[in-house]
N, C-alpha and C positions, 0 to 999 in steps of 0.2 A: 123919338130912339133912332129912328133912320138916319140923323143928323150926329148921332153921339156912339155910335160904333164904327169897329171897322169894316171894310166890304171885304166881299167873300175871299177875294184876290189876296185880301192882307191876312186873312183867318190860314191860310193855307201856306203861307209863309211863313207863318209863327210857328202853325206846327211841324213845318221842317224844321223851325231854329230848334223846337224844343227836343225832335228827334233823334241831331246831327249834331247841333250847335252850329256857331258863326258858319260863314263861309265867304273864303278871302275875296274881294273884290275883282270881277271880273275871269275868276276861275270858280272849275268847279270839285275843288277842293275845300272841306271842312276842315277846321281847327279849334282847340281849345280855349276861349277866353274867359273865364271864371268870373269877370265884371259883368259883360254879357249877358253870359249865362244866366247871369245872378237876378240882371234887369227886367232880361227877357221874361225868365221865369214869374218873377214879380205881376210884371203886367197881364201875363195869360192867366194865371191867376185871378186875379182881380177880375178879369172878362168871363170868366167860368163863375166866379160867385155871383158878379151882377145876373146870370143866367139864371138865376133865381128868384129876379125880380121883373126881369127884361127878356122880350122876345122878337125877332125880327118882325116883320109886316109880313110875313109868308107864315107865321110860327114857330119857324126853324131856331135852336139855339143861338144864341151869341157867338158860341165856339165850341168846336169838338172834333172827334176823328171821323173821314169821311167813311173808312171801313176798317174792319178785322186787322189789315195791314196794318195800318196806324199804332193801334193799340198794340201789335206783338212787338212793334219796335221798342217802344217805351218798355214792356213788358222785359227785354233781351238786353237794354241797355247795360246793365251791370256786369255781360259778359262779354257783347259786343266789344263796346269802349273801353274793355281794359283788358283784352287780350295781351300774353307777352308781357304783363306786366307786374312786377310781385310788389316794388314799395316805390315810394317819392313821390317828388309834384306831379309826374304825369299820370301816374294812378290816381292819385287825390282828385285831380282835375276830370278825368272819366269817370271815375266816383260821381264828386260833382254833377254831373252831367245825368248819369244814371239816376239820383236821387230825386233829382227837380222830374227829370219825365216820370220817375216814376210817383211822386207827389202830385203832379198834376195828371194822371191817369185817376187813381186815388178820388181827389178832388173832384173831379169831374162825374165820377158814379156817383157820388157819397149828396155832389149837389143835386142833379138830377133825379135824384129818390127823396130828396130831402122833404117831400111831401107826404111821405108814405112811412108807417108805424114799421120798421124795420126788425122790432123784435116779434112780429106775429107776421103772416103769410096768408093766412086766412081772407077771403074777400077782397084781396087784392086783384086789379083787373089792369095790364097795360093795354089800353087797346093802340089803336094806329095811329089816332089825333092826338095821344097822349105823348106817343114814340116819337112825334114829329119835333118836341123839344128835350127830345130824350134819345143825342145820338151816339152817344155811348152803349149806352143801354138796347138800343137798336142794333147797333153793328155787334155786343157781344150775341145776342137775340141774333142777329141773320147767319152766323159764323157756328153757331151750334152754341144754346149753354151749357151742356155736359163739357163738350169741348175745348170749350174756352174755359170753362172748371178747372182739365184736367192740363191745359197748358198753363194756366198762373199759378198751380201749383209746383208743375216742374222748373217754371223760371223761378221760383221763387225758392225752391229747393236747389237751383245751382246757383244765384244768388248767394245764400248763406252757406254752401262747403266751398265755393272759390272764394271767398271773403272772411272766411270763418276767420282767420287769424286777426281783425279785425272788429267781428260782430262780438268773437267770445274771449273771455280771461280764460288763457290756457297757461297758467303759471301752475299746474298740477300734473300738466302732460308732457312726458318726457320723452319728444318728439321733434324733428325738425320745423316743427309749425309752431312754436312760440314766438313770442311778441317779441321786435326789435327796441333798440332805446327808443326811446320818446324824441321826437325830433315833432318840429313843428309838420311837417309832412306825414308824419305818423296817426300825429292827434286830428289831422284833418281827415286820412283814409279812415281811420274810425269812428269818428262824425258823420263821414256820408255814408260811408258801408252801413250803420244802423240806421242811419233814416232812411236809407233805399228800403232796406230788409223790411222797416215798419209798414212802410207804404204799401210794397207788394203785398204785404200779409192783409193790412185793409182792404186791397182789391180782390183776392181771395176770399174775404168774408162777405163782400159783396155780392160775388157772383154767385157762392156759395145760397145765396138769401135768395137770388135770380131763380136757380135751378131749384129749390122748394118751390118757389112760387109755379113755375112753370111743370112742375110734375103734380103741385097741390098737395104738398107735403109743408108740416109744421117743423122747425129748428132742430125739434128733438130725433123726429128719425133717423135712425142710424145710417139709413141708404147714402145720405149725402155724405155722412162721414167715412164711410166705407169708401167712395169715390175719392175724396181727399188722401185718404191714408193706402189707398192701391196707388197710385201717381206720385205720393212723396217718397215710400218704399222703395216703389221701381225706381226714379231718379235718383234717390241717393244711392242705391247700389251702385249705377251707372257710374255718377260722381267718383265714388270711394274708389273705384278699378284704377283711378287715373291720379289719385292720392300720394304722397310720399307715404311709405312703407312705415310701419310703427309695431311695436309689439302688440301681441292680443291684448292684454293686460289695457294698455293706452286708448287702442281702436275700440273696444267696448265700452270706456269712458269718453271717448270721442264721440262714437254715435250715442250714447245717452244725452250727451250734451247737443247736437243736432238736433233731437226729437225735440227738446225742451227748449231750445231758442225756436225751432220755428212753430211751436206752438205759441211760445211769447209774441209770436209778430204778428200772429191774430190779433189783433188789439182792439178789434171795436165790439164793444159790449154786448152786443146783441149776438154776437157769435159763441157766447160764451156757453149755449148746450154743445154745439160742435166741438167744442174744444175738452170738452169734460169727453166726451164718448169718443174721440181721437186719443186720449190718454190712456184708457185704459184700451185701445185696440192697439196702441204702440207701444204700450210697458213703462208707462210714465205716469201712473196714474197718483202713484205713492208723491214723487217730486213735485207734481201738479196741487196734491195737498199741501205739501211742506213751504210753497209760496202763496199759498190762499186761491189757487184758481179753482179748486173744486171743495167739498166738502165733504 
């Protein structure tokens, strides 16, 4: 193992690349290179997957964040990397970096916890020894699981609202947020935005599970759904303050669709009890039943 995995210094450089993209030679300037980002993403994700079978000699994972700061950068990429961009190639490239970063974060969490039954939280113990091979889980716990859950929900909501043009089919909305003509860049924006949102939603699911473990409650307990609901609705209200104006009828339809797409982003099957509770809390239980997510 010692001879077959990258040293810690290389891991740090790979994490920097995942967070900010490649850096220009001899410069501190980062830039978007879709081919390099894709290649690096495949390598890093392979390294993370290998962590389920291999660890370093000191029992640490092959790859992972050094602190919550790394995690938050990955959570925020869909906002930071797309600032002042509406459409086109640059937006597609920013969303690609964000989607790969969000995928990496979700994969790190699910890989570290794959030895646990995520459909239950009873009898789960995450002791200091097991956490050595779980750097992502360890970083979330060090930051505070409740705070981490709030942050993950807020950043997922920001991504959903900022990129709603690409995530949602808004053909029935008479507003300035309608989809533009389908170009190759537009299709890339839509694919990457949806992939990013699903990966962020997966991260919310796993951190919600960690919260239940820490609080010694099951996933059906409404406490965790209340935390997600409060964070989601508060961030949704903040985001809509800066959104293009639309009439009340269209705004109501738009908000309902945002609520549905947020719940649909919680893609992990074990999170179904939380999704059902949230649907009742935010008033979309009938819509969830129509798409078969609740009975």
